[in-house]
C-alpha positions as CSV (number, residue, x, y, z in Angstrom):
1,M,-12.1,-13.9,24.3
2,S,-15.1,-14.0,22.0
3,S,-15.0,-15.7,18.6
4,E,-15.3,-12.3,16.9
5,A,-12.0,-11.2,18.5
6,A,-10.2,-14.5,18.0
7,S,-6.9,-13.8,16.5
8,S,-6.3,-14.2,12.8
9,P,-5.5,-17.6,11.5
10,V,-1.8,-18.4,11.5
11,A,-0.5,-19.3,8.1
12,S,1.7,-22.3,7.8
13,G,4.4,-22.9,5.2
14,P,2.1,-24.4,2.6
15,A,-0.5,-21.7,3.3
16,L,2.1,-19.0,2.7
17,R,3.1,-20.7,-0.6
18,Y,-0.4,-20.9,-1.8
19,A,-1.0,-17.2,-0.9
20,E,2.2,-16.2,-2.6
21,A,1.2,-18.1,-5.8
22,L,-2.3,-16.4,-5.8
23,F,-0.6,-13.0,-5.2
24,D,1.9,-13.6,-8.1
25,L,-0.9,-14.6,-10.5
26,A,-3.1,-11.7,-9.5
27,L,-0.2,-9.3,-10.0
28,E,0.7,-10.9,-13.4
29,Q,-2.9,-10.7,-14.6
30,N,-3.4,-7.1,-13.2
31,A,-6.2,-8.4,-11.0
32,L,-5.1,-7.5,-7.5
33,E,-8.1,-5.4,-6.7
34,K,-10.6,-8.1,-7.8
35,V,-8.8,-10.9,-6.0
36,E,-8.5,-8.6,-3.0
37,A,-12.3,-8.2,-3.0
38,D,-12.8,-12.0,-3.5
39,V,-10.4,-12.8,-0.6
40,G,-12.1,-10.3,1.6
41,A,-15.5,-11.8,0.9
42,L,-14.3,-15.4,1.4
43,A,-12.5,-14.5,4.7
44,R,-15.6,-12.8,6.0
45,A,-17.7,-15.8,5.1
46,I,-15.4,-18.1,6.9
47,E,-15.1,-15.8,9.9
48,M,-18.9,-15.3,10.2
49,S,-19.9,-19.0,9.8
50,G,-18.8,-21.5,12.3
51,D,-20.4,-24.2,10.2
52,L,-18.3,-23.3,7.2
53,R,-15.1,-23.2,9.3
54,S,-16.0,-26.7,10.7
55,F,-16.8,-28.0,7.2
56,L,-13.5,-26.8,5.8
57,T,-11.4,-28.2,8.6
58,S,-13.4,-31.5,9.2
59,P,-11.7,-34.8,8.1
60,I,-15.2,-36.3,7.9
61,Y,-16.1,-34.9,4.5
62,D,-14.3,-36.3,1.5
63,S,-12.3,-34.0,-0.7
64,E,-14.9,-34.3,-3.6
65,V,-17.7,-33.1,-1.4
66,K,-15.6,-30.2,-0.2
67,A,-14.5,-29.3,-3.7
68,R,-18.1,-29.2,-4.9
69,A,-19.1,-27.1,-1.9
70,I,-16.3,-24.6,-2.3
71,D,-17.1,-24.4,-6.1
72,A,-20.8,-23.6,-5.2
73,L,-19.7,-21.0,-2.7
74,A,-17.4,-19.4,-5.2
75,A,-20.2,-19.3,-7.8
76,K,-22.7,-17.8,-5.4
77,A,-20.1,-15.2,-4.2
78,G,-19.4,-14.3,-7.8
79,V,-15.6,-14.5,-7.4
80,S,-13.3,-14.0,-10.4
81,T,-12.1,-16.9,-12.5
82,L,-8.6,-16.6,-11.1
83,T,-10.0,-16.9,-7.5
84,K,-12.3,-19.8,-8.5
85,N,-9.4,-21.6,-10.1
86,F,-7.3,-21.0,-7.1
87,L,-10.0,-22.5,-4.8
88,G,-10.3,-25.5,-7.1
89,V,-6.5,-26.2,-6.8
90,V,-6.7,-25.8,-3.1
91,A,-9.6,-28.2,-2.9
92,R,-8.0,-30.8,-5.3
93,N,-4.8,-30.7,-3.2
94,R,-6.9,-31.3,0.0
95,R,-5.8,-28.0,1.6
96,L,-9.1,-26.4,2.3
97,F,-8.4,-26.8,6.0
98,A,-5.8,-24.1,5.6
99,L,-7.9,-21.7,3.5
100,A,-8.4,-19.1,6.2
101,G,-4.6,-19.0,6.7
102,M,-4.1,-18.6,3.0
103,L,-6.5,-15.7,2.8
104,A,-4.9,-14.0,5.7
105,A,-1.4,-14.5,4.2
106,F,-2.6,-13.1,0.9
107,K,-3.9,-9.9,2.7
108,R,-0.6,-9.5,4.4
109,R,1.3,-9.9,1.2
110,L,-0.9,-7.4,-0.6
111,A,-0.4,-4.9,2.2
112,E,3.3,-5.4,2.1
113,H,3.3,-4.9,-1.7
114,R,1.4,-1.6,-1.2
115,G,3.8,-0.4,1.5
116,E,1.0,-0.7,4.1
117,V,1.2,-1.9,7.7
118,A,-1.5,-4.2,8.9
119,A,-3.0,-3.2,12.3
120,E,-5.8,-4.8,14.3
121,A,-7.9,-3.0,16.9
122,I,-10.0,-5.0,19.2
123,A,-12.6,-2.8,21.0
124,A,-15.2,-3.4,23.6
125,A,-17.8,-1.8,21.3
126,P,-18.0,-1.1,17.6
127,L,-16.2,1.9,16.3
128,N,-18.0,4.4,14.1
129,D,-16.4,5.6,10.9
130,D,-15.0,8.7,12.5
131,Q,-13.5,6.8,15.4
132,A,-11.9,4.2,13.0
133,K,-10.6,7.0,10.8
134,R,-9.0,8.9,13.7
135,L,-7.5,5.6,15.1
136,R,-6.0,4.8,11.7
137,G,-4.6,8.3,11.4
138,E,-3.0,8.1,14.8
139,I,-1.4,4.7,14.0
140,E,-0.2,6.1,10.7
141,R,1.4,9.0,12.5
142,V,3.2,6.7,14.9
143,V,4.4,4.1,12.3
144,G,5.0,6.5,9.4
145,K,3.3,4.3,6.9
146,A,-0.2,3.8,5.5
147,V,-2.2,1.5,7.7
148,N,-4.6,-1.2,6.8
149,L,-6.8,-1.3,9.9
150,T,-9.1,-4.2,10.9
151,V,-11.5,-3.6,13.8
152,K,-13.0,-6.4,15.8
153,V,-15.3,-6.3,18.8
154,D,-14.8,-8.3,22.0
155,K,-17.5,-7.4,24.6
156,D,-15.4,-9.2,27.3
157,L,-13.0,-6.2,27.2
158,L,-15.6,-4.1,29.1
159,G,-14.0,-0.9,27.8
160,G,-11.0,0.4,26.0
161,M,-9.2,-1.5,23.3
162,I,-6.2,-3.5,22.2
163,V,-4.2,-2.4,19.2
164,K,-1.8,-4.7,17.4
165,V,0.7,-3.4,14.8
166,G,3.1,-6.1,13.7
167,S,4.6,-7.7,16.7
168,K,3.7,-4.7,19.0
169,M,0.6,-4.6,21.1
170,I,-0.9,-1.8,23.2
171,D,-3.5,-3.1,25.6
172,S,-5.5,-0.3,27.2
173,S,-8.6,-2.5,27.8
174,L,-10.4,-2.2,31.1
175,K,-10.3,-6.0,31.5
176,T,-6.5,-5.9,31.6
177,K,-6.4,-2.9,33.9
178,L,-8.8,-4.7,36.3
179,N,-6.7,-7.9,36.2
180,R,-3.5,-5.8,37.0
181,L,-5.3,-4.2,39.9
182,K,-6.5,-7.6,41.1
183,S,-2.9,-8.8,41.0
184,V,-1.6,-5.8,42.9
185,M,-4.3,-6.3,45.5
186,K,-3.4,-9.9,46.0
187,E,0.2,-9.0,46.7
188,A,-0.7,-6.3,49.3
């Protein structure tokens, strides 16, 4: 699977606690939308930059270097004071290695708060706006709730897509169908 379609970071216990603390503060300060935008921008930056991911998880760099770097990243991204302070606490507590998990957990907590269901679609090719809208509508019809849809591309799928909603997965990718056919042919 390509790095673009790699599954979301798994949030550990500490990552969940940090995410919950950020959510509670954002809710208390009526800043959920701003923090949501900040979290989205940071998550995209981490997802798009292998160097940033490596830097955050590397034990080679000392916590002061990481703290200065994350502070500079936050300033350049123009994040809110709340998000900047949160990143400072994470850096001081030497937890930047878990930042991607914290951001993913925050997004899930926010979706839960809004009564949304998170869904992920992994497609062989990018979906246009109309296709994404129709897919979201179909998932909403099936689950009966608003859907927060994330679409990723994995060219290894060849065709079709994989849709994950909660713990359920529908795999209609050409790659999986060909693998099943290959399996059946071996048995024959």
